[in-house]
FIKEDREN-299168 format. One record per residue (C-alpha): x, y, z; residue in three letters. Coordinates in steps of 0.05 Angstrom, whole numbers, plus 5000, padded with zeros to 4 digits. Layout:
XYZALA
...
This chain:
304936350249MET
301436580312LYS
303436190374GLU
297935940421HIS
299035710493THR
294635310538ILE
295535820593SER
291236310554ASN
284136180579GLU
281136460514LYS
284635910475ASP
281335360515ILE
275135110479LYS
269034910519PRO
269534180497ASN
276934190518SER
274834440587LYS
269733880593MET
274933360574VAL
279633650626SER
274333620680LEU
272932900660TYR
280332720666LYS
280533060734LEU
275932520761THR
280831960743LYS
275431550707PRO
279230890712GLY
279730920788ILE
272531170793THR
270330560753LEU
274330100799TYR
270830410859VAL
263930310827MET
265629590808LEU
267929410878THR
261929730912ALA
257129410862GLY
259928710872VAL
259728800948SER
252429020942HIS
250928400900TYR
254227930950VAL
250728261010ALA
244028170976SER
245827440958GLN
244427590886GLY
237427860899ASN
239028550874VAL
233929110870THR
236629460809TYR
233930160824PRO
237530120891ASN
243929870857LEU
243630440806PHE
242730950862GLN
248730660899LEU
253130680837LEU
251131390818LEU
252331650888GLY
259031310895ILE
261131530825ALA
259732260843LEU
263132220910GLY
269231850885SER
270032310825ALA
269732900873GLY
274932630920ALA
279632450863LEU
278833150834SER
280433470901LEU
286633030906ASN
289233310841GLN
287634010866TYR
291733890930LEU
297633590892GLU
297634050832ARG
304534360848ASP
307833680859LEU
304433400797ASP
307733940756ALA
314633670776LEU
313432940757MET
313932660686VAL
307932200694ARG
303332750720THR
305533410690LYS
300533350633SER
294633300680ARG
289333850674PRO
291934300730LEU
299534290721PRO
298534350645SER
294234970655GLY
288034690622LYS
284134820686LEU
284735360739LYS
285635140812PRO
279135460834HIS
275435080779GLU
278134420802ALA
276634580876PHE
269434760865TRP
268234210815PHE
271033680863GLY
267533970924THR
260833990888THR
261433270863LEU
263533010932LEU
257833340969PHE
252933160914ALA
255032430920GLY
254332410996MET
247632770995THR
245032310941TYR
247131690981LEU
243631961043ILE
237232091006LEU
237031430967THR
240830861001VAL
241931081073GLY
246231461122GLU
251630931134LEU
253930891061PRO
254331661060ALA
258331671125ILE
263031141097LEU
263831551034MET
265632161075ALA
270531741116LEU
273831481052SER
274532181023ALA
277232451089GLY
282531911096ILE
284531991024TYR
285032741023LEU
287332901094PHE
290932251113GLY
294031921053TYR
295432541010THR
299632931061PRO
302732291090LEU
305832101023LYS
311432611034SER
312332431108ARG
312131681118SER
312331001083TYR
306030841123LEU
302231241071ALA
302030601030THR
297830261084LEU
293630871098VAL
292130971024GLY
289530251018ALA
283930401068VAL
279830871024PRO
281230400966GLY
277729841004ALA
272130231037LEU
267630180974PRO
266629460997VAL
263329701061LEU
259430251025ILE
256529740976GLY
254929231031TRP
251729731078SER
247229991022SER
243429331024VAL
241029321096ASN
244729881132GLY
249529401168ASN
256729161162ILE
257328411172GLU
263227941177PHE
262927781103GLY
263828511087ALA
270028541132ILE
273027951095LEU
272028261027ILE
274628921054PHE
281028571076CYS
281728251007ILE
280928930973ALA
285829241023PHE
291228711014LEU
290528680938TRP
292629410932GLN
299229340969LEU
303328950917PRO
300129380864HIS
302230040897VAL
309129800917LEU
310529570845ALA
308130250820LEU
312530600871SER
318630230845TRP
317030360772LEU
316231110785PHE
321431170841ARG
325231730805GLU
318932150798ASP
316932030870TYR
323932180895SER
323832840858ARG
317933090898VAL
319632730963GLY
314232200963PHE
315931631011LEU
311731080979LEU
317830640985MET
322930661042PRO
328331181028PRO
333530691055THR
331630161004ASP
334830370938PRO
335029660911LEU
327829500928GLY
329528910972LYS
325129151030GLN
319029290988ILE
320128620953GLY
319628271021ARG
313528681037HIS
310228460973MET
311327740993VAL
308327861063TYR
302228221035HIS
301227690980SER
301627121031ALA
296527481074ALA
292127591013LEU
292426850995LEU
290526661067PHE
284727151075ILE
281827081005SER
279526361017VAL
275426521079PHE
268926731044PRO
268025991027THR
269525771098PHE
264026211126ILE
259025971074GLY
258926601032LEU
261826280969THR
262525580940GLY
268125130918SER
269125470850LEU
270826120886TYR
275425740933LEU
279325420876LEU
279626070837GLY
281726500896ALA
287126000914THR
289826000843ALA
289826760839LEU
293126820906GLY
298626320888LEU
300226690824VAL
300627350863THR
305227030915LEU
309626710862PHE
310527370825LEU
312027720891SER
317427210908ILE
320627330840ILE
320528080852VAL
323527990922ALA
329227570894LYS
330728060837ASN
327428740837MET
327728990766THR
323329410721GLU
321028780685VAL
319228390748SER
315828980781ALA
311829120718ARG
309628390715LYS
306628400784ILE
303629090772PHE
300128840709MET
297928200744TRP
294928610801SER
290628970750LEU
287928290728MET
287028020798TYR
281828520820GLN
276528400766PRO
277827640769LEU
276727580844ILE
270628020840LEU
268027600782GLY
268826970824LEU
264927290880LEU
259227440833VAL
259226760799ILE
259926310860ASP
256026660914ILE
252026190958VAL
244626400953ARG
């Protein structure tokens, strides 16, 4: 029986190449970015959405985000090959060539920024470029140098809020800053839990997404509590400035208390089970808080 290998470019079918390019864009994260920007756009317009404008925003941000995420995999291809959770990705598995990923990602990123400039304005495009720059040239190299990478990486994750808001009227207002802070703080328990769950993989390649002097996870457990308490505090402010109503206030308080409660459990006893619980909860928190913003915006 003839043996076939994925490293042989002739054995890679065109549809397989397309699937690999699609996976390179990390569709789940791209969708999160689109969802966050879209909700922010909706809130900024106080529900009076011009749907062609919203579509243009979402298309531009989808292209730009997909490009930045593809370039991230290009930059980390050698490290990805060493980790169990990433070795099957398109580049380390040999399904794509490095130059293919580079040009694909670069084209998408510049297409997204150009499209945003031409359709929704310069500021959203500038913020998109800033997000990609921090992600690729700040967070990506910092992961192997400092635990501060966790905080730096949360910035591009929250910038879609400002991109979506500024696409409405070209400005960034206080309400946008509040939602940016919520998006920033939400990511921290999520990333820290993920860092604990994949600590062996990350240690293998020298990623410092958790302190190297914290083998039992006590320090990152405390940090989860601090970040969750800050999230609970800041998440209720949209109601206090008249952006949202009482339903949002009650919902945000409940969501924040659950996050804080789970963080306290993790801080007391950092285990795979407790870390996974707060990680899974964090995946639910994001769409729920965004849903509350949409439902209970004051018009």
